[in-house]
N, C-alpha and C positions, 0 to 999 in steps of 0.2 A: 344442329347439335354436333359441333365439331371439336368439342373440348370434353375432357373427362375429369372428374373430381380426383385429386391426388391421393385421397384417403380411401374412398369406397369404390372409385373408378366408375361411378355412375355418370352417364352423359349429362353435360350441363351446357347452357347457351353461353356463347362468348359475351362478356359484359355482365354476366350474373355475379352477384356479390356472395351468395351462399349456395351450397349444394342442397337441393330440395330433398335428396334422399337421406343424407346424414347430418345436414346442418353445418358442415365445415365451412369456415370463412375462406373464400377462394383467393383473397389477396393477403393471406397469412405470410409471414416471413419464410424465407427459404432455409431448409435444414442445412447445417454446415457439413453433414455427413452424406446423406443420400440425395440432397439437392431438391427434395420435394417442397413445394410451398405449403407446408403443413405443420408449422410450429404454433402450438396453442399459447394461451395467455400466460401459462405457468412456465413456458420455456421448453416444453417437450415436443419432439417431433411426433405427430400422430401416425406417421407411417413406420418409422424405424425405432421409435422410442427414445432416441438420444436426447439427453438434456443439453441444451445449446451452450456453447462457450459464452463467458461474460468477460467484462473488463477486469475481473478479479483473477483471471487465469494466470496472469503474471503481472506483478506490480513491484515497484521498488520505491523506497523512501531514503533520503539522505538529509540529515540535519547539518546545520552549519558547524556544530561542534564535533562532527565526525561520526556520530551515531548513524547507523544505517539498518535498513530492513529489506528483505526480499521474500516474496511469497510466490509460489508457483503450483499449478495443479498437478504436476508430475506427469508420468507417462501412462498411467493405467486408469486414471479417474476421468469421468466426463466433464467435471468442473471442479473448481477450487472451493472446498468447504472449510478451509482455514480462513481466519481473518486476523489482521494485525493493526495496531495503532502505534505510532512513534511520534512523541511530541516533546517540546521543550517549553518550559515556562520562564526560562532565564535563570531560575534558581534550581530547577530539577529537570531531569530527563525521565520521561515516563514511557513505558512500553506495556502493551497488553497483547497477548497472543491467545487466541481461542481456536480449538479444533472441533468442528462439527462432528457429532457422533454419527457414524455412517449408517447405523441401524435405525436411526430416528428419521422422521420425515422433515424436510426443509431444513436440513442440518446447516446449510450455508447461511440461511437467515438467522439461525440461532447464534452462530459465531459472530455474525455481523452486528446484531443488536447488542450482544454482550460486550463486545469491544467498544462500541459507541457509548454505551451507558457507563462502563467502567472508566474509560478514558476521560469522559466529561467530568466525572466525579473526582478523579485523581488530579486533574488540572486545577480544579477549584480548591484543592487541598484536603479533600475528604480522606479519612483513614482507610487503610487497605481493606479492612473488613466491611466497612460501609460501601465502598466501591463494588466489592464482590456481591453484596446483597442487592444493590441496585441492578447489577448485571443479571443476577438470578431472576429478579422480578420481570425484567424486560424479556428474558427468554420464556418465562412461564406464561406471559401474556400471549405468546404465539400459539399456545395449545388450543386446539378446537375441541378436544375431548381427552379423557384419560389415556386413550389408546392412540392419540395423535398428538404427541408431545415432542416438539423439536428439542434437541439437547446439544450441549457442547462442553468441552473441558475448558480450563481457565488457568492462566498465569498472568499476574501483573508484576511489574518491577518499577520501583521509584528510586532513582539515583540522585542523591543530593548531599552536599557537604561531606563527600567522601564515604558515604554510607549507602548500602543497598538494602531496600526492603522488598521482599518477595512474598506474594500471596498466591496460593494455588489450590486447585482441586482437579483430580484426574491424572492424566499421564503426559501432559505437556510439561516441559522441563526447563530449568535454568541451570547453567554451568558457569563456573569461574575459570577463565583462561589467563593465567599469569603471563606477563611479558617477560621474556628471558627464561631462566631456569626456575622452576617452582621450588619454594622452600617448604619446610615441614610445618610452618605456621603462617601460611600465606594469607589466610582469611581468619578472622576472629569474630565471635559474637560480641555485641555490646557488653561492656563490663570487663573485657580484657581476657577472659578465659579462653583457652585454645578451643578451636572448633572440634566437634566430635570426629574422632578418627584421625586427629593430627592435622587438620586443615583441609584445604581443597586443592590438591595438585591439579595440573592441567587436565581439563576434560572431566573432572569428577563432578557429578551433579550436585547442585545446591538444594535440589528438591528431591522428595521421595514420592514415587508413583502411588496414587490411590488405585491399587489394582489387586485382583485376586491372583493366586499362584498360576491359574490357568490363563491369565492375561486380561480378563474382563475388568473394566474400570469399576470402581466401587464408589466414586464420587463424581458428580457432574452438575451442570446447571440445567434446569428444566422443570416443567410442572410435575414430573414424576420423580424428581431427585430426592424428595424427602427433606429432612432437616439437615442440611449440609453446612458445615462451618469450615471456612478455608484454613489451611495451615499457613502461618506467617513466620518468616525468618528475617532477621536483620543482621547484616554483616558489615564489617569495616575492613576492606582490603588493606594490607600492609605494604603492598608493592603495586606498581602499575600493572594493568591488565585489561581484559575485556569481559564484560558480562554477556553471555550468550543465552538468549531465550529462544526455544525452538519447539516445533511440533514433532510428533513421532516420525513424520516423513523424513526428517534428518537423523534423529538419534537412533533409529533402528539400524543405521548403517555406520555407527561410530565405533564399533568394536575393532580395535587395532588401528583406528584412523589417527593420523598425525595432523592436528589442526594447523592451518597456515599461520606462519609467524611474521609475514611481511605483507605490505600493501595497505591500502586504506580499509576501514571496516566494510565499505561497500564491496570492494574488490575481494575481500576475504569471504564475505557472505556469498558472493557469486561463485567463488571457488568451492565453498561447502555445498552449494546447490548443485554444481556440476558433479561433485562426488556422489550426492544422493541419486541424481539421475543416471549416472554411469553405473551405479550399484543396483539399478532396477527401477527406481522411481515409482514404487508401487503405491505410494500415497501422496497426498498433498504435502508440500514442503514449505515451512515458514521459518525464517532465520532472522533474528534481530541481534545486533551487536552494539553494545554501548561501552565506549572506552572510559577508563578511569585513570587519570595520570598518564605519564608517558607522552609520546609524540602525537597521539590522537585526541587527547582530552585532558 
């Protein structure tokens, strides 16, 4: 008995598969933090409790038309609970960004299944509300009980024919970033009327948070979400620019921030990510940029 179990430290025989004292599998993966071979089937280290990094910790997407997305776990989170999709059908560019609700279990799974379900629906041409409902059903199926309900926020964007259609619930946001100097009527709703508040100058959100004054979100996807209907907005930009869809890991650091005006969308997304990390990186960060007109699209 010259080996000890990494979890309970009971002596075990070399060559044993399991610890007889606690049942730990002795050939378990090694923890990225403490180095113990003690990672369980759900990805947690049984010694130090760290949830292990995954391939989602940092990912980038770049489409042929210039649209790009970056997601990163940030500096304070054990793993990335954001998820994103960025796809092109040839006629439309489609983005979905979901942010797992940190107070819910398996929040990373919630955002992943929501993005997958919504993106698949939007690619086949489903309306924004239908895609949202399918994403909600996918997240609700993850719940094992009323007290164990994974949850996430939601934003989808479809860019086609010079128009942008956005659907959202929660506090994940979309912004319009005009190319060059913003005008007083840079975006307009369908029908030609001016956008509320005189348009959307650089960095002004195109979405409104579903959140209480104290900051708690009031709409989300999940089995405990109740009857949630997404808000939908359609806009037709009058000048070239970029649609930005992002999680709160970026927008919490946008007060006073000057968005980059040069580079490819991927380079600009990376620059925004650096800003979020340099500002503290307290949450997961997801940034999607879709160009309309101008040099990128």
